[in-house]
N, C-alpha and C positions, 0 to 999 in steps of 0.2 A: 617388576619394572613399571607397570602402569600405576601402581600405588605410589611409587616414588614421584612419578610425573604429576599426579594429582597433589601431592604435597608441595611440589614446586609451583603448581598453578595457584595455590592459595596465597602466595606472596608475589605473584608474577606482575611485572610492569614492563613497558616496552623498552626499557633500558637494558633488560636482560636478554640473554641469548634465546631467540625465538625457537631454535631447534630443540630446546629442552622439552618443548611441548609436542614434538613430532610423534611420540607414541600415541597420543590421543588422536591426532589426525589419522594415524594408521589404523587405530581401533575403530574409528568411525567407518572406514572403508571395509575392514575385515568383518564387521558385524552386520553388514548389509542384509544378509540372509539368515541371520541368527536373532530371532525376536527376543529371546531371553537375555542374551548378551547385550543386545542393543538397549533393552529396558534397564539393565544394570548400569550401563554407561550413561544413559540419560539421568538416572538417579544420582550418580556421582557428580555429574555436571550441575545438576540442580542444587546439590548440597553446597557447592562452591558459590553458586549464584545467590543463595540465601544466607551466605555467611558474611563476614566482615572483610572479605577479600578485596583487594584494590580494584579500582575501576577498570584497569586494563585487563585484569583477570576475568572480570565479568563481561567485558567486551568479547573476549575470546570465547567464553561460554555461549554467549548469544549467537556467535557465528556458527558454532557447532550445532546448537539447537535449531538453527535454520535448516540444517540438513537432516537431523534425526529427531527433532522435537515432535512430541505427540500432545494429545490433550492434557497429559500429565504435567507438561511444562507451562501450560497457559496461565495458571494462577500466579506463579512466580514472575512470569514475564509481564503480566498485567500490573502487578504491583510496581513495576519499574516505569510504567508509562508516565506517571506524574513527575518522575525524576529527570530534571533538566539534563543531567550528564549521561543518563543511561537510556532515556526514552527512545532515542533514535535506534539503538542497537536492539532494544526489546521489540520495536516495530519491525525491524529487519527480520527478526526471527518469526514473529507472528504472521507476517505477510506470506510466509512459505509453508507454515504448518497447515495441512489440508483440512484438519478437523474443524467443524463449525464453531467449536468453542473459541477458537482463535479469533474469528471474525466477531463473535459475540462480545469478546473482551474489548475489542477496538470500539465497537458500537457503544458499549457501556461508558467507556472513558471519553468518547466524543461528547457526551452530555455533561461531563464534569470539567473538562480541561478548557483552557483559554489560551489565546496568543499563539506562539509558535508551536507549543505542544499540541494544541488543537489542530493547527494546520498540518502538522505531521501525521496525526491520526487520520485526517481527511485524505491525505495522499495515500496512506496505507489501505484505506477502504477502497480507493480507486484502483489500487494495484490488485486487491483481492476481487474486485468486480462486484462489490456489494454495498448496501446501505443507501440506496437511492432515496428511500422515503425520509431518511435522516438528512441527506445532503440537500434535498430540494429546498427546504426553508432557509438553508444557509446561503443560497444564492442571493438573498436579500439582506444578508447580515450587515449590521452597521459597520463592522470591521471589513474594510475593502479587501484586505489580504485573505480573510476567511472566505468571502464571496468568490474571489478569484480561485482559491484552492478548490472550492466546491465545484465550480464550473469545469476546471481542468480534470478533476476526479470523475465527474459525470461523463466527460468526453472520453476518458479512458475506459470507463465501464461500457459506454456505447450500446446499451440495450435499448429496447423500445421505450421502456419507462424512463430511462435517462434522457432519451431524445425528447420525450414529452415534457419532462421537467425543465429542460433548457428552453424548449419552444414556448412554454407558458410564462417564463420569467421575463422581467423587464429590467435589463441591466442598466446600472448607472453609466453615463457616457464613457467614463474612463475604462470601463470593462467591456464595452461593446464588442471589440475585436476578440477579446478572450472568449466571450460567450459564443461568438460566431465560429471561432476555430474549434471550440468544443462541439458545437452542433455539426460542423462538417466532419469531424472525426466520427461522430455517431452515424452520419449519413454514409460515409465511406464503408463503415463496417456493415451497415444494413444492406448496402448495395452488394458488397462482397458475399453476403449471406443469401443473396437472391431476393431481397425485399426491395425491389426497385421502386415500387409505388411509394413506400414510406420514405425512402431516400429522396425521391423526387419532391415530395411534399416539403421536406426539410430545406432542400436547395431553393425551392420556390419561395418559401417563407423568408429566407435570408435575402433573396433578391428584392423582395417587396419593401425591405426596410432601408433602402438606399444606402447600402454598405460602402465602406471605403473601396478603392479600386482593387486592391489585392484580394479582398474578400469576394468582391463581385466576380473577378476573373476566375477564382477558384470555384465559386458556386456555379458559374456558367459551364465550366469544364465538367463539373459533377453532373449537372443537368443533362449535358450531352451524353455522358456515359450512361445515364439512366435510360435515355431514349434508345440506345443501341443494345441495352442489356436484354 
């Protein structure tokens, strides 16, 4: 039954009956505690991903690899990152694969890609919570969209290093609020983790820069929270 399903997957597109692929969904669940069977299922999915299967079939594979993918899936997924049609779904899988190879693949491609593909990888690094040293210089990138994405990603990472990166950057006026929001996200996480001193310093820095009213109000609330922590 599963073999027939994989044969159908090789030519699958969204115009076909989605239920034809249900056996693969079921196999992903059933193999949760069977490492050997799960490895075989991953291999079968990767064979489709590396074939001439339609885009929709590869989208489906990426969704499955998001759940069961291991380091073995990373090379094939990394090859898709420069592909405008498939990069998003490849990132979707790499964001959830816990092995460090997944993050390393994103970091490698960050250095190579441009435009929207680069912005996508920046977002995925933020989701994975890594790459601060690579994101830091992008805060001053000539492409405003890249600088914006880097700030948002660092705010999502919200580590001490991410906080320092944002604090030392000088955003162009159009991105001042974006950088401030990212810094406040860092401060909120630091405060929640019991690092009131570091969070307080971030809020104070924001207030010294004569921020817009909404930023000022948020920073003042954060500062009060630090004082009662």
